[in-house]
Phi, psi and omega in degrees: 000139180286143183256157177271123182291341181279350182263161179292127186233140175239132178261135179273118186228108174291146179282131184296324184277346181216107182290346180279354182246130178233134182245144176255113189238141177278172181299340180274355178096007180276131179274122180260323180219152176226123178258134181231127179277129180266122181283139180170185181285338178246167181275131179209137181224134176243138177245128185244158168270114187294338181280308182271351182055037179255145179280125182265318186204153176228133177245129182230153178194162177302321175206173186293331182267009179296149181267012177213123181232149181246130181248129180244114178267154181236147175052073358276161182282140177200151181241131181233133178263126180242114188221158181277127183240357182276158175252305176252316181273168182275113180214125174233135188233151171211166183235134178230123186054240181254016185242147178255134180237152184212128174272126176239094182058261184252015181223147177242133184237152168261123184275135179222078181282136003271009180283162179295153178288153182248131180284128182238346179204146178225155179229165176241120185234152172289158184294132173088352181220150178269076181227094187287136174254333180214153180217142178232135176257123185275092182292331183292335175276325179292331181292347180282348186238158181275104178233119184285311185255086180289324180293319178297321177296321179296319180295316180295318182296318180288323180293318178298323178295320180291327176292328175293326176297316180295322177295322178294318179294322181291323181286333180261003180289139179293144179283157180298328181290331179289323179286331183294319179061233180260015181294146182278155179284160179299138180083005181236144176280158184285340184249329185272120178288158179292150180292144180284129180295149181294149180288134181295148181295145180293150179284146183232163174068219184293332177297321178292322178295318178295324177294317177297320179296319180293318179297321179294322178291322180293329178278359178075025182261006180180168179267177183289336182260015181249127180244123178256118182274118180247191182288326181281137177097152179270160180295326179295324179292319176297322180294320177296322177294318178295322179295322178293326177291320181289338177290339178288130181293332180283344181270104183270339182204144173233156180234128179245118183232164180262142179280335180206168179299337181292329184273007180298311176297329180293325178297319179296322177294322179296318181295315180295321179292325178295316178293327178293320178295321177295322180292320179293327179280355180077020181278340179292332179287330182280315180214141181281159180237122180265140183238131178228136185241135177233130181253156171074014178239130182275008176087180185274028180289179181289140179275131179276180179291151180287134181249138178256123182278114179256006180283160177291150178295148181290144179294146180286140179279135179283333182284179179292139181292148179286141183271345183232137175228132181296149181292146178284336178202163181214146178222122182247126178257122174251112188239148177273355178222160183288137180233092183298332182291344179261000178291148178292135181268131180290147179274130181270118180244154177288142178294153183278183180296337181293339177260013177090008180265118180256116186280315187277349180071069184285195184291321182297320180292322180292322179296315179297326181292317180291324179295320178297322179295317181297319178298321179295321180295317181296319179297319181293323179294316181296321178295323180293320179295319179298321179294321179294321178296321179295326182286324184284134177285162179285165184289321180295321180294323179294318179295319179297323179294318179295320179296322179295322179294320178296318179298324179295317180296318179295321179295324179294321180292321179296322179295322179294322181292320181290346176088011176287135187273357180217163181265152176291153180293133180090000182252011182272001181215158179291155180287142172271171183294330184268358180261153179255123179285171179293155184294323182294324182290320179294322180293320178295324180290321181287000000 
């Protein structure tokens, strides 16, 4: 940004003989402030009055690129926090008395929300870098506001600007690896590469089995208590590994499975050797070990892709079929407690002919079946007839009912002839079998 020549201007001039010292000089050559970098593990800067050689302010931070710096003023003492407030744009803010100030790249503003910000300082920088060569403080804008300590504000404003210079230098400083380039390390020639260290000897015995077990668990192919017996390793080494797992009190059960059908006999040897080691150590007397065997299961390993068999079917053997085929896989569970769900379940078979069970359904069974059906039909017919007989009334009762109806009709005709205008109560309907008619009607009927 272009500066006004009529305003008070300070030029930033590093000292040639000491890069840690930077002086602020006016156009006439008078030194107004001197900044000195303090060497140490943390970032520290002191600003002095060159005439009185008194320390005016100190800025400290964990490092030069920290986004929070603390400024300590002297005579009078005051503490000012200078921190980064921008997200995308460059913004650093501090507070002096009751006013908020903010550095925006090469300009410093006094914030007045909701009013627009007021420009109070400008700098002149080269293109592309935050490296101030000159700075001007706009006193005509500061005079518009009530500021008690104008000198303290000027010192804080210049010190914050100088700390931004140090942060810019630290961020653009070349890294040690960039300067090294292709240079050789101490004690090494530039052309001869260092010798390759010898390869460590491969692990053997139980150490190799434990390494395979750990790699399998890391790949998610099994649990910590599952041992897969493969081609590599001896059965005794697998047994020692299983014995070490069972010695752990937290390990209540282990599973020993075969990786392929070839290792099925090897699994049995591992199980027997494991039990032998427990017996020699006297652990069988303290707690029993339950054994459960499962055939035909390849264990909880990863499932491969499904394969479709396109080969021709195998020719049928003319001889008698073999009754036994070795298992394709085996899984043995050694548990410290009883597990009924792993016990072998007995196969339920139909009883043979010796117990009266006829499988093919011969002639005797069919005859008995038809005889049973005919008996059932006869019983059902007899029961139906008995029910019909119960429903039908007897012949004498039917004749008596008809005679009662005739007597009722004759009584009605006699009443009409005598001229009576109404019927007696109970004579408007025929008599039922359970009702008793009037004596006169019975006598007339008889």
